[in-house]
C-alpha positions as CSV (number, residue, x, y, z in Angstrom):
1,M,0.0,0.0,0.0
2,G,2.9,2.4,0.8
3,K,4.2,2.3,-2.8
4,W,0.7,3.2,-4.1
5,V,0.5,6.2,-1.8
6,L,4.0,7.2,-2.9
7,L,3.0,6.8,-6.6
8,A,-0.1,8.8,-6.1
9,S,1.8,11.6,-4.4
10,V,4.4,11.6,-7.2
11,V,1.7,11.9,-9.8
12,L,0.0,14.7,-7.9
13,V,3.3,16.6,-7.3
14,G,4.0,16.4,-11.1
15,C,0.6,18.1,-11.8
16,T,0.9,21.7,-10.9
17,S,-1.9,24.3,-11.1
18,D,0.2,27.0,-12.6
19,A,0.9,27.1,-16.3
20,T,4.6,27.4,-15.9
21,P,6.4,24.0,-16.5
22,Q,8.8,22.8,-13.9
23,T,12.5,22.9,-14.6
24,G,14.4,19.7,-14.3
25,E,16.1,21.0,-11.2
26,A,12.8,22.0,-9.6
27,F,11.3,18.6,-10.3
28,F,14.4,16.9,-8.9
29,A,14.2,19.0,-5.7
30,K,10.4,18.4,-5.2
31,T,9.9,14.9,-6.4
32,A,13.0,12.9,-7.4
33,Y,15.3,13.8,-4.5
34,P,12.9,12.6,-1.8
35,V,12.5,9.3,-3.6
36,L,16.2,8.8,-4.3
37,S,17.1,9.8,-0.7
38,Q,14.9,7.0,0.7
39,Q,16.0,4.5,-1.9
40,C,19.7,5.3,-1.9
41,G,20.3,6.5,1.7
42,G,17.5,5.1,3.8
43,S,16.7,1.6,2.8
44,T,20.1,0.5,1.6
45,A,22.0,1.0,4.9
46,G,22.8,4.6,4.0
47,C,25.2,3.7,1.2
48,H,25.0,7.1,-0.5
49,Q,24.8,9.2,2.6
50,V,27.3,12.0,2.6
51,S,30.1,11.0,4.9
52,S,32.4,14.0,4.6
53,N,32.4,17.5,3.3
54,D,33.6,16.1,-0.1
55,P,30.8,14.1,-1.8
56,F,33.3,13.0,-4.4
57,E,35.7,11.5,-1.9
58,L,34.7,7.9,-2.9
59,P,34.3,7.9,-6.7
60,A,32.7,4.5,-6.8
61,K,30.0,5.5,-4.2
62,P,29.1,9.2,-4.6
63,G,27.5,10.7,-1.5
64,F,24.5,12.8,-2.2
65,V,21.9,11.8,0.4
66,G,21.9,14.4,3.2
67,L,23.0,17.3,1.1
68,P,20.6,20.1,0.3
69,A,18.7,19.3,-2.9
70,D,20.8,21.7,-5.0
71,G,24.0,20.0,-3.8
72,A,22.6,16.5,-4.5
73,Y,21.5,17.7,-8.0
74,D,25.1,18.9,-8.6
75,V,26.5,15.5,-7.6
76,L,24.1,13.5,-9.6
77,T,24.3,15.6,-12.7
78,Y,28.0,15.3,-12.6
79,E,29.1,13.7,-15.9
80,G,28.7,9.9,-15.7
81,Y,25.9,9.4,-13.2
82,T,23.1,10.8,-15.4
83,D,24.8,10.2,-18.7
84,G,23.0,12.8,-20.8
85,F,19.8,11.9,-18.9
86,A,19.6,8.7,-21.0
87,E,17.8,5.5,-20.0
88,Q,21.1,3.6,-19.6
89,A,22.4,6.2,-17.1
90,L,24.2,4.8,-14.0
91,L,21.5,6.2,-11.8
92,I,18.9,3.9,-13.4
93,N,21.2,1.0,-14.2
94,P,24.0,0.7,-11.7
95,P,26.9,-1.6,-12.5
96,A,26.6,-5.1,-11.1
97,P,27.1,-6.1,-8.4
98,H,25.6,-3.0,-6.7
99,P,25.2,-3.7,-3.0
100,G,22.0,-1.6,-2.8
101,G,20.4,-3.3,-5.8
102,T,18.5,-1.3,-8.3
103,L,15.8,1.4,-7.9
104,D,12.3,0.0,-7.5
105,P,9.8,0.6,-10.3
106,I,8.3,3.7,-8.8
107,A,11.7,5.3,-8.3
108,I,12.7,4.4,-11.9
109,E,9.5,6.1,-13.1
110,V,10.3,9.2,-11.1
111,V,13.9,9.3,-12.4
112,Q,12.6,8.8,-16.0
113,Q,10.2,11.8,-15.5
114,W,13.1,13.9,-14.2
115,F,15.3,12.9,-17.1
116,A,12.6,13.7,-19.7
117,I,12.2,17.2,-18.2
118,E,16.0,17.6,-18.2
119,R,16.3,16.5,-21.8
120,H,13.6,19.0,-22.8
121,D,15.2,21.8,-20.8
122,R,18.6,21.2,-22.4
123,G,17.2,20.7,-25.9
124,Y,18.3,17.0,-26.1
125,A,16.4,14.7,-28.5
126,N,14.0,12.4,-26.7
């Protein structure tokens, strides 16, 4: 039931009453970051929790959970983790073996929505 409530809230957050479309960074802060924080920092033994002032200290395990949303956005949009906001990006398809597993289907859908907005914002082909 919890996943359905989360999905419903994600759908509702994506629907805004104003006519101004959300930017990729705004969608990330409002919708994607809370989901990724839970998936990558809460339920997987805190694997991607920031452990120092330098989130890039461990290149194989970037810390982004626990940073303000804009800092997490900077870490995750660093070249390589979002890979041009493509479906094969490391964020969606981590290399095996990845101790935390992969994102659940709801989180993947949220990340795909974020990536679609980013591709549009940046003028990339969909």
